[in-house]
C-alpha positions as CSV (number, residue, x, y, z in Angstrom):
1,V,9.4,33.2,-103.7
2,L,10.6,36.3,-102.2
3,M,7.4,38.1,-101.6
4,V,5.7,34.1,-99.9
5,A,9.0,34.1,-97.9
6,L,8.0,38.4,-97.3
7,L,5.0,37.3,-96.1
8,S,5.5,34.6,-94.1
9,G,8.3,35.9,-92.0
10,L,5.6,39.0,-91.2
11,L,2.3,36.6,-90.7
12,W,5.2,34.3,-88.5
13,W,6.1,37.9,-86.2
14,R,3.4,39.1,-86.3
15,S,2.3,35.5,-84.0
16,D,5.1,36.2,-82.3
17,T,4.6,40.0,-81.2
18,S,1.5,39.2,-80.3
19,Q,2.3,36.8,-78.4
20,L,4.8,38.1,-76.5
21,Q,1.9,41.1,-74.9
22,D,0.0,38.0,-73.6
23,Q,3.0,37.0,-71.3
């Protein structure tokens, strides 16, 4: 479960940074 939480968190963080770079 911890592994999945870390992976999902990393994906969300990457997508969030991508949106910030777009702006």
